[in-house]
ZAMARGU-4260 file (C-alpha; in steps of 0.2 Angstrom, whole numbers, plus 5000, padded with zeros to 4 digits):
<rodrens>
0) 5166/5204/5190 | 5178/5214/5201 | 5191/5205/5211 | 5198/5213/5227 | 5217/5214/5229
5) 5227/5218/5245 | 5229/5236/5248 | 5245/5243/5241 | 5248/5228/5229 | 5250/5231/5210
10) 5245/5219/5197 | 5258/5210/5187 | 5250/5218/5172 | 5255/5235/5178 | 5273/5229/5181
15) 5275/5222/5163 | 5268/5238/5155 | 5280/5249/5165 | 5295/5238/5161 | 5291/5238/5143
20) 5289/5257/5143 | 5306/5259/5151 | 5315/5248/5138 | 5307/5257/5124 | 5311/5274/5131
25) 5329/5270/5134 | 5331/5262/5117 | 5324/5278/5109 | 5337/5289/5119 | 5351/5278/5113
30) 5345/5278/5095 | 5344/5297/5094 | 5359/5302/5104 | 5370/5286/5102 | 5377/5290/5120
35) 5378/5277/5133 | 5381/5290/5147 | 5364/5299/5143 | 5355/5282/5143 | 5363/5278/5161
40) 5357/5296/5167 | 5340/5293/5160 | 5339/5276/5169 | 5344/5284/5185 | 5332/5298/5184
45) 5317/5286/5180 | 5322/5275/5195 | 5322/5290/5207 | 5305/5295/5201 | 5298/5278/5202
50) 5305/5275/5220 | 5297/5292/5225 | 5281/5287/5218 | 5282/5270/5227 | 5285/5278/5244
55) 5271/5290/5242 | 5259/5277/5237 | 5265/5265/5251 | 5266/5277/5266 | 5252/5290/5262
60) 5237/5289/5274 | 5222/5281/5266 | 5207/5293/5264 | 5195/5294/5278 | 5179/5284/5275
65) 5164/5295/5270 | 5152/5283/5279 | 5147/5287/5297 | 5141/5274/5309 | 5123/5275/5311
70) 5117/5282/5328 | 5112/5271/5342 | 5094/5276/5345 | 5093/5265/5360 | 5104/5277/5369
75) 5092/5291/5363 | 5077/5282/5369 | 5084/5279/5386 | 5089/5298/5387 | 5071/5304/5384
80) 5062/5291/5393 | 5061/5300/5410 | 5054/5316/5402 | 5037/5321/5408 | 5031/5326/5391
85) 5028/5316/5375 | 5044/5316/5365 | 5046/5309/5347 | 5060/5310/5334 | 5056/5310/5315
90) 5066/5311/5300 | 5064/5322/5284 | 5051/5310/5277 | 5041/5312/5293 | 5045/5294/5298
95) 5045/5290/5316 | 5063/5286/5322 | 5060/5284/5341 | 5049/5290/5355 | 5047/5289/5373
100) 5034/5279/5382 | 5023/5294/5386 | 5021/5297/5368 | 5017/5279/5364 | 5004/5279/5378
105) 4995/5294/5371 | 4997/5292/5352 | 5002/5274/5349 | 5018/5268/5340 | 5010/5269/5322
110) 5007/5288/5322 | 5021/5300/5319 | 5020/5319/5320 | 5013/5330/5312 | 5000/5317/5308
115) 4992/5316/5325 | 4974/5312/5329 | 4969/5330/5330 | 4956/5342/5321 | 4961/5349/5305
120) 4965/5366/5312 | 4977/5358/5324 | 4985/5347/5310 | 4988/5363/5300 | 4996/5372/5315
125) 5007/5356/5317 | 5013/5356/5299 | 5017/5375/5300 | 5027/5372/5316 | 5037/5359/5307
130) 5041/5370/5292 | 5047/5384/5303 | 5058/5372/5313 | 5066/5365/5297 | 5069/5383/5292
135) 5074/5392/5308 | 5080/5377/5319 | 5066/5378/5332 | 5048/5383/5333 | 5033/5382/5346
140) 5015/5379/5340 | 5000/5389/5345 | 4987/5381/5356 | 4982/5364/5349 | 4964/5357/5352
145) 4960/5339/5354 | 4945/5330/5360 | 4943/5339/5377 | 4962/5342/5378 | 4973/5357/5375
150) 4991/5354/5368 | 5007/5363/5364 | 5021/5357/5353 | 5039/5362/5353 | 5049/5357/5338
155) 5068/5358/5337 | 5080/5353/5322 | 5094/5341/5328 | 5106/5328/5322 | 5123/5327/5315
160) 5117/5333/5298 | 5102/5343/5305 | 5091/5331/5297 | 5079/5326/5311 | 5066/5335/5321
165) 5063/5333/5340 | 5045/5335/5345 | 5040/5339/5363 | 5021/5338/5366 | 5014/5345/5382
170) 4996/5344/5389 | 4992/5362/5394 | 4980/5365/5408 | 4970/5381/5408 | 4975/5383/5427
175) 4993/5389/5425 | 4998/5390/5444 | 5013/5401/5442 | 5003/5414/5432 | 4989/5413/5444
180) 5001/5416/5459 | 5009/5431/5449 | 4992/5439/5447 | 4987/5437/5465 | 5004/5444/5472
185) 5004/5460/5461 | 4985/5463/5464 | 4974/5469/5478 | 4976/5452/5487 | 4995/5454/5488
190) 4993/5472/5494 | 4981/5467/5508 | 4993/5454/5514 | 5007/5467/5514 | 4996/5478/5525
195) 4994/5463/5537 | 5013/5461/5538 | 5015/5447/5526 | 5026/5451/5510 | 5026/5440/5495
200) 5036/5437/5479 | 5036/5425/5465 | 5053/5419/5462 | 5059/5408/5447 | 5070/5393/5449
205) 5085/5404/5444 | 5082/5415/5459 | 5076/5430/5449 | 5060/5439/5455 | 5046/5437/5443
210) 5033/5447/5452 | 5032/5455/5469 | 5019/5463/5481 | 5019/5482/5484 | 5024/5479/5502
215) 5039/5468/5497 | 5044/5482/5485 | 5043/5495/5498 | 5053/5485/5511 | 5066/5481/5498
220) 5069/5497/5489 | 5058/5510/5497 | 5046/5512/5482 | 5029/5502/5483 | 5026/5505/5464
225) 5043/5497/5459 | 5040/5480/5449 | 5056/5472/5456 | 5054/5459/5441 | 5071/5454/5435
230) 5081/5457/5451 | 5090/5444/5461 | 5079/5439/5476 | 5094/5434/5487 | 5102/5451/5484
235) 5087/5460/5493 | 5092/5452/5510 | 5107/5450/5521 | 5112/5440/5537 | 5120/5447/5553
240) 5131/5438/5565 | 5117/5429/5573 | 5112/5422/5556 | 5096/5433/5556 | 5089/5437/5539
245) 5085/5455/5537 | 5081/5466/5521 | 5097/5473/5514 | 5090/5491/5514 | 5086/5491/5533
250) 5104/5485/5538 | 5108/5478/5554 | 5094/5487/5563 | 5081/5479/5553 | 5068/5467/5560
255) 5073/5448/5558 | 5063/5440/5544 | 5057/5422/5541 | 5056/5415/5523 | 5043/5402/5518
260) 5045/5394/5501 | 5030/5387/5492 | 5034/5377/5476 | 5022/5380/5462 | 5027/5367/5450
265) 5016/5353/5444 | 5018/5334/5447 | 5028/5331/5431 | 5043/5324/5441 | 5054/5340/5441
270) 5063/5343/5458 | 5057/5357/5469 | 5072/5368/5466 | 5068/5368/5447 | 5051/5375/5449
275) 5045/5393/5452 | 5041/5397/5470 | 5030/5409/5480 | 5041/5415/5494 | 5032/5423/5510
280) 5042/5435/5520 | 5036/5437/5538 | 5043/5444/5554 | 5053/5431/5564 | 5042/5423/5577
285) 5025/5425/5568 | 5016/5409/5567 | 5005/5400/5554 | 4988/5398/5561 | 4976/5396/5575
290) 4979/5378/5576 | 4997/5380/5581 | 4995/5386/5599 | 4997/5368/5604 | 5014/5368/5596
295) 5019/5383/5607 | 5018/5397/5594 | 5007/5412/5592 | 4994/5413/5578 | 4993/5422/5562
300) 4976/5420/5554 | 4981/5431/5539 | 4994/5419/5534 | 4983/5404/5535 | 4970/5414/5524
305) 4984/5417/5512 | 4989/5398/5511 | 4970/5394/5510 | 4967/5405/5495 | 4981/5397/5484
310) 4976/5384/5471 | 4990/5373/5477 | 4986/5361/5490 | 4996/5366/5506 | 4996/5358/5523
315) 5007/5361/5539 | 5013/5348/5552 | 5023/5350/5568 | 5040/5343/5570 | 5033/5326/5576
320) 5023/5324/5560 | 5005/5329/5566 | 4994/5339/5554 | 4991/5357/5560 | 4980/5362/5546
325) 4977/5360/5527 | 4969/5371/5514 | 4954/5367/5503 | 4965/5363/5488 | 4975/5350/5499
330) 4959/5342/5505 | 4952/5340/5487 | 4969/5333/5482 | 4968/5319/5495 | 4950/5316/5492
335) 4943/5323/5508 | 4930/5336/5502 | 4921/5333/5518 | 4934/5344/5527 | 4940/5330/5538
340) 4959/5330/5541 | 4968/5314/5546 | 4980/5315/5561 | 4996/5310/5552 | 5002/5312/5533
345) 5005/5293/5533 | 4987/5290/5535 | 4984/5297/5517 | 4995/5284/5508 | 4995/5266/5504
350) 5003/5254/5516 | 5020/5253/5507 | 5022/5272/5507 | 5018/5275/5526 | 5036/5272/5533
355) 5045/5282/5520 | 5033/5297/5521 | 5034/5297/5540 | 5053/5296/5540 | 5054/5311/5527
360) 5042/5322/5537 | 5052/5319/5553 | 5069/5322/5544 | 5063/5339/5537 | 5055/5344/5553
365) 5071/5341/5564 | 5085/5344/5551 | 5091/5360/5543 | 5079/5371/5533 | 5078/5363/5516
370) 5066/5357/5503 | 5063/5342/5492 | 5049/5331/5485 | 5045/5312/5484 | 5033/5301/5475
375) 5018/5294/5485 | 5002/5284/5481 | 4986/5290/5489 | 4974/5278/5497 | 4960/5286/5486
380) 4969/5283/5470 | 4983/5270/5472 | 4986/5268/5453 | 4991/5286/5450 | 5007/5291/5459
385) 5008/5310/5464 | 5023/5321/5469 | 5023/5328/5487 | 5033/5343/5491 | 5041/5345/5508
390) 5049/5360/5515 | 5057/5363/5532 | 5050/5379/5539 | 5060/5389/5552 | 5058/5406/5561
395) 5040/5402/5566 | 5043/5397/5583 | 5044/5378/5584 | 5050/5369/5568 | 5037/5364/5556
400) 5035/5355/5539 | 5025/5363/5524 | 5018/5349/5513 | 5012/5354/5495 | 5002/5343/5484
405) 4993/5348/5468 | 4976/5342/5464 | 4979/5331/5449 | 4961/5326/5445 | 4960/5338/5430
410) 4976/5332/5423 | 4971/5313/5426 | 4955/5317/5417 | 4964/5324/5402 | 4975/5309/5401
415) 4960/5298/5401 | 4952/5308/5387 | 4968/5307/5377 | 4969/5288/5380 | 4951/5286/5376
420) 4952/5296/5360 | 4967/5286/5354 | 4959/5270/5358 | 4943/5275/5348 | 4954/5280/5333
425) 4963/5264/5333 | 4947/5253/5335 | 4939/5264/5321 | 4953/5260/5309 | 4952/5242/5314
430) 4933/5242/5311 | 4934/5250/5295 | 4947/5238/5288 | 4937/5223/5294 | 4921/5230/5286
435) 4930/5233/5270 | 4936/5215/5269 | 4919/5208/5275 | 4910/5218/5261 | 4920/5209/5248
440) 4915/5192/5255 | 4896/5198/5256 | 4897/5204/5238 | 4902/5187/5232 | 4889/5178/5243
445) 4875/5190/5238 | 4880/5189/5219 | 4881/5170/5219 | 4864/5169/5227 | 4857/5181/5214
450) 4864/5170/5200 | 4857/5154/5208 | 4840/5162/5210 | 4840/5164/5191 | 4840/5145/5189
455) 4827/5142/5202 | 4809/5147/5203 | 4798/5148/5218 | 4793/5131/5223 | 4809/5123/5220
460) 4817/5114/5235 | 4832/5125/5235 | 4823/5142/5232 | 4819/5145/5250 | 4836/5140/5256
465) 4844/5152/5244 | 4833/5166/5249 | 4837/5163/5267 | 4856/5164/5263 | 4853/5180/5254
470) 4842/5187/5268 | 4856/5183/5281 | 4869/5191/5270 | 4859/5207/5269 | 4858/5207/5288
475) 4877/5205/5288 | 4879/5219/5276 | 4869/5230/5288 | 4881/5225/5302 | 4896/5231/5291
480) 4887/5248/5288 | 4886/5250/5307 | 4905/5246/5308 | 4909/5259/5294 | 4897/5271/5303
485) 4907/5269/5319 | 4924/5271/5310 | 4917/5286/5300 | 4920/5278/5284 | 4903/5275/5277
490) 4896/5283/5262 | 4885/5298/5266 | 4872/5307/5254 | 4871/5323/5263 | 4857/5335/5260
495) 4852/5352/5267 | 4837/5348/5277 | 4827/5353/5293 | 4828/5342/5308 | 4810/5342/5312
500) 4806/5335/5294 | 4817/5320/5298 | 4809/5317/5315 | 4791/5318/5307 | 4797/5305/5294
505) 4802/5292/5308 | 4789/5297/5322 | 4777/5284/5317 | 4790/5270/5316 | 4796/5276/5334
510) 4778/5274/5341 | 4777/5256/5335 | 4795/5252/5342 | 4791/5259/5359 | 4775/5251/5362
515) 4760/5257/5371 | 4768/5258/5389 | 4781/5271/5384 | 4774/5288/5383 | 4782/5297/5368
520) 4782/5316/5366 | 4790/5327/5353 | 4793/5346/5354 | 4802/5358/5342 | 4809/5375/5344
525) 4805/5389/5332 | 4817/5396/5319 | 4829/5381/5318 | 4843/5383/5307 | 4845/5370/5292
530) 4858/5356/5294 | 4868/5347/5280 | 4867/5328/5284 | 4861/5311/5277 | 4843/5310/5281
535) 4843/5291/5281 | 4858/5291/5293 | 4849/5304/5304 | 4834/5293/5305 | 4846/5278/5311
540) 4853/5289/5324 | 4835/5293/5331 | 4830/5275/5330 | 4845/5268/5339 | 4843/5281/5353
545) 4825/5277/5355 | 4828/5258/5355 | 4841/5260/5368 | 4829/5271/5379 | 4815/5258/5377
550) 4827/5244/5383 | 4832/5254/5398 | 4814/5258/5402 | 4809/5240/5400 | 4823/5234/5411
555) 4816/5243/5426 | 4802/5231/5428 | 4784/5236/5423 | 4790/5243/5406 | 4781/5260/5409
560) 4790/5276/5406 | 4792/5292/5396 | 4803/5296/5381 | 4804/5314/5375 | 4812/5320/5359
565) 4815/5339/5357 | 4824/5350/5344 | 4832/5366/5350 | 4841/5381/5343 | 4858/5385/5351
570) 4867/5401/5345 | 4885/5405/5346 | 4882/5416/5360 | 4875/5402/5370 | 4890/5391/5366
575) 4902/5405/5372 | 4892/5408/5388 | 4893/5389/5392 | 4912/5389/5392 | 4913/5372/5383
580) 4931/5366/5378 | 4924/5354/5366 | 4911/5363/5356 | 4918/5376/5343 | 4909/5393/5344
585) 4895/5392/5331 | 4876/5391/5328 | 4869/5373/5331 | 4853/5364/5329 | 4851/5352/5343
590) 4842/5335/5345 | 4839/5330/5363 | 4833/5312/5368 | 4828/5310/5386 | 4821/5295/5395
595) 4816/5288/5412 | 4825/5272/5411 | 4835/5274/5427 | 4851/5282/5419 | 4868/5276/5416
600) 4880/5270/5430 | 4893/5284/5432 | 4907/5272/5430 | 4900/5267/5413 | 4897/5284/5406
605) 4914/5285/5397 | 4911/5268/5389 | 4894/5269/5381 | 4900/5274/5364 | 4914/5260/5364
610) 4910/5247/5350 | 4904/5230/5357 | 4901/5237/5374 | 4884/5233/5381 | 4875/5231/5398
615) 4862/5219/5391 | 4862/5201/5393 | 4872/5189/5382 | 4863/5187/5365 | 4852/5203/5367
620) 4863/5216/5360 | 4878/5218/5349 | 4885/5234/5357 | 4885/5243/5341 | 4870/5254/5343
625) 4877/5269/5352 | 4894/5267/5343 | 4885/5268/5326 | 4876/5284/5332 | 4893/5291/5338
630) 4901/5288/5321 | 4887/5295/5311 | 4886/5311/5321 | 4905/5314/5320 | 4906/5310/5302
635) 4892/5323/5299 | 4902/5336/5308 | 4892/5336/5324 | 4895/5331/5343 | 4885/5320/5355
640) 4885/5320/5374 | 4878/5307/5386 | 4873/5312/5404 | 4861/5307/5418 | 4846/5316/5423
645) 4844/5318/5442 | 4827/5314/5449 | 4820/5316/5467 | 4832/5312/5480 | 4847/5315/5469
650) 4847/5298/5461 | 4847/5297/5442 | 4830/5296/5434 | 4835/5293/5417 | 4848/5297/5403
655) 4849/5312/5391 | 4858/5311/5374 | 4861/5328/5366 | 4866/5329/5347 | 4874/5345/5341
660) 4873/5348/5322 | 4881/5364/5315 | 4869/5375/5306 | 4872/5375/5287 | 4875/5393/5280
665) 4881/5389/5262 | 4871/5390/5246 | 4856/5377/5245 | 4858/5368/5228 | 4842/5363/5220
670) 4847/5345/5219 | 4850/5345/5238 | 4834/5353/5243 | 4824/5342/5231 | 4833/5326/5227
675) 4819/5318/5219 | 4818/5331/5205 | 4834/5325/5197 | 4830/5311/5186 | 4844/5298/5185
680) 4846/5290/5168 | 4838/5273/5167 | 4848/5257/5163 | 4838/5255/5147 | 4845/5271/5140
685) 4860/5261/5135 | 4858/5250/5120 | 4871/5237/5115 | 4884/5229/5125 | 4899/5240/5132
690) 4917/5235/5133 | 4921/5234/5151 | 4938/5233/5159 | 4936/5225/5176 | 4950/5227/5189
695) 4948/5218/5205 | 4960/5208/5216 | 4947/5197/5225 | 4944/5182/5214 | 4927/5179/5220
700) 4921/5197/5218 | 4929/5198/5201 | 4920/5181/5195 | 4903/5187/5201 | 4905/5204/5193
705) 4911/5197/5177 | 4896/5185/5176 | 4884/5198/5180 | 4890/5210/5167 | 4892/5196/5154
710) 4874/5191/5157 | 4869/5210/5154 | 4877/5209/5137 | 4893/5217/5140 | 4911/5212/5134
715) 4922/5210/5150 | 4941/5210/5151 | 4947/5206/5168 | 4963/5211/5178 | 4970/5207/5195
720) 4977/5223/5200 | 4980/5241/5194 | 4996/5237/5184 | 4988/5223/5174 | 4973/5235/5170
725) 4985/5249/5165 | 4994/5237/5154 | 4978/5233/5145 | 4975/5251/5141 | 4993/5254/5136
730) 4993/5240/5123 | 4979/5249/5114 | 4963/5239/5119 | 4947/5249/5117 | 4936/5250/5132
735) 4920/5260/5136 | 4922/5260/5155 | 4934/5255/5168 | 4926/5246/5183 | 4939/5245/5197
740) 4941/5241/5216 | 4950/5255/5227 | 4961/5245/5238 | 4972/5233/5229 | 4990/5226/5231
745) 5004/5232/5219 | 4994/5247/5212 | 4978/5253/5219 | 4963/5260/5210 | 4967/5279/5213
750) 4985/5277/5207 | 4979/5267/5192 | 4966/5281/5188 | 4979/5295/5189 | 4990/5285/5177
755) 4975/5281/5166 | 4971/5299/5163 | 4987/5302/5154 | 4983/5288/5141 | 4964/5290/5140
760) 4958/5307/5147 | 4940/5304/5142 | 4938/5286/5148 | 4925/5285/5163 | 4930/5276/5179
765) 4918/5267/5191 | 4925/5263/5208 | 4918/5250/5219 | 4923/5250/5237 | 4917/5247/5255
770) 4925/5263/5261 | 4916/5280/5260 | 4914/5289/5244 | 4919/5306/5252 | 4936/5298/5258
775) 4939/5292/5240 | 4936/5309/5232 | 4948/5317/5245 | 4961/5306/5238 | 4957/5308/5220
780) 4945/5320/5212 | 4945/5318/5193 | 4932/5320/5179 | 4921/5306/5174 | 4923/5297/5190
785) 4909/5287/5198 | 4906/5277/5214 | 4897/5261/5219 | 4897/5255/5237 | 4900/5237/5242
790) 4891/5225/5244 | 4880/5225/5229 | 4869/5212/5220 | 4869/5207/5202 | 4855/5219/5197
795) 4863/5234/5205 | 4880/5232/5197 | 4871/5229/5180 | 4861/5245/5182 | 4875/5256/5188
800) 4886/5251/5174 | 4872/5255/5161 | 4869/5271/5170 | 4887/5277/5169 | 4888/5271/5151
805) 4873/5282/5147 | 4879/5297/5155 | 4896/5296/5147 | 4890/5293/5129
</rodrens>
């Protein structure tokens, strides 16, 4: 064991060794030369060298420590917290280091980029952006598509060792206000305003012109075709001794101008002076609108028309704070689509914001011409603060205040969709985990019931009780399948099929479920494209939707109503024409289920697919019917939408559920088109007991499987995890089959299978799991791999093992 000594101290062992070496050296010199003088000189020289070495070692600076203090991430989090975008920092292993609250609100704390809840194409784009950022230092992604949301990611390499990535994710709106303003200014709209005496230019926060109308270019440089882009806006003007603003080209004789700044930024918290602006140039003395005669100024309808056409909400008040006018975008932003305008801006906000807003309006109306912004809470939406821009307007007669407010309803909708998608993903992961654990419990219960039934015959006192336990366990197994369907982790057996064939199979059952009071109609389009899906799961989708419609119709009183089921053909051209942001452009076969049950309350439309959400009375619904439908459709690659159908008087008459399934265009395998034609080997094909290695971490499941296989004549060796099972193979034990669970501690099933292939390439592996087979094959795809879903009974596991042994023989 090493012992630490004080820095600079030498052990006595080193002193003894040095002294002994010195004596031996001096003795050797005296013996060879027989001269005392040479011995004295040598002693002095060695002393000088030793003293020099001592001073060097004693006073030399110690080497700097190679360790660097770890960064204080709390400071970094505080620095990025106020940003309007979602910001996260990851290391080279794509592990989350820190993130701001906007990121955690949208994606949660357990998800680190680039592994975000986005479609596969967007995930590939994120991974590509990360690679470019590691290589080049920074990168910007193309458009990323989520569930109804458009994203863009900017990634930059940072850190002392350039070993971290800073991710900035922004919600993109299709309505880019600055781009829209630039198009209007440089187009016919800007030219028409110039002819009316109102020149306009789009100016960036740095004061550089981005776009200018033809009239502005003519006034500034004499050429109406000049672009003016890239020039300094302030350099185009000058002021005279009376502080009049004129075009620099006109000189002192030019007409005085008034400048009106309209900030075009969003409500992301950025100051007005950091946002692009639309600047209107009018002759001094020209007024804003017909409503301003009361303020003592003339009217200019063309300028009011200009402000009214902008997508930004704009309103004007006089110096006392009374509204003069507001454009349509402003009315939409404050929730006054009926066109009514309040008297004062303070009438728009909650009680706590009335005083500060009134003071701000008076300050900008009576003070110098400047601009700013403030956060307010509208009475219509008190939980969502918005940014209100204020600009003091001068040169239009009496002083006025220009208010700018952007309609944030679309952005709020996108944020709600992001939160909903994140919540659904989190709940789906939780549901999948609960279903997996519950399947293990049900496997043991059903297995033990089967073993007990072998010792009891009909008529025994316990026989009916055991059958009742087994029946309730099967009901619970159906519930777990619904949870897995919602979480998109159930096992599907997809086939290429025609949707009308599935409807015809379940039509008779639907008539019995609906009853005689509900009129049921079916209609099919011609030339429907085939789809690839699990027919049994599609039947469950149809049944669940029909039962939901029946309950809605019965809740209206007399129980009479109509339910229609239709299949339609939707082409890629139809999707493109609809302008949908959710549906990818492709051909679809559509299933439409429409009822007359009174519809869904508008405030509940966004919750109908949530698990355990139901409007039925307590004890009359689990809230999993529509969530199961949602999971099956999404796992099949489709889309589902719910909407109300308007009846007479504008009130909802019923609900309509529309399921879009993509048309399958690949080759049709014979086994898919005719699954019954493929003959599976029967259990009796295997003669003699097999040697089975059973790997299962749940004791009760392992005990049931061992007893079932032993009863079938097999020799079973058990293991509690993957490492123990791999050790049994490594020590040379001979086995005909490995029967393994998927999720296990220490070493799971897929990891064991990969290591097993290096020792026994030909040994078949049969996985048993409550998760989906497709998910398992995505993780590990090896030869001689088979799958059996949980829960299973004694007969099913015996038959499956015999079948695998027969095919592998």
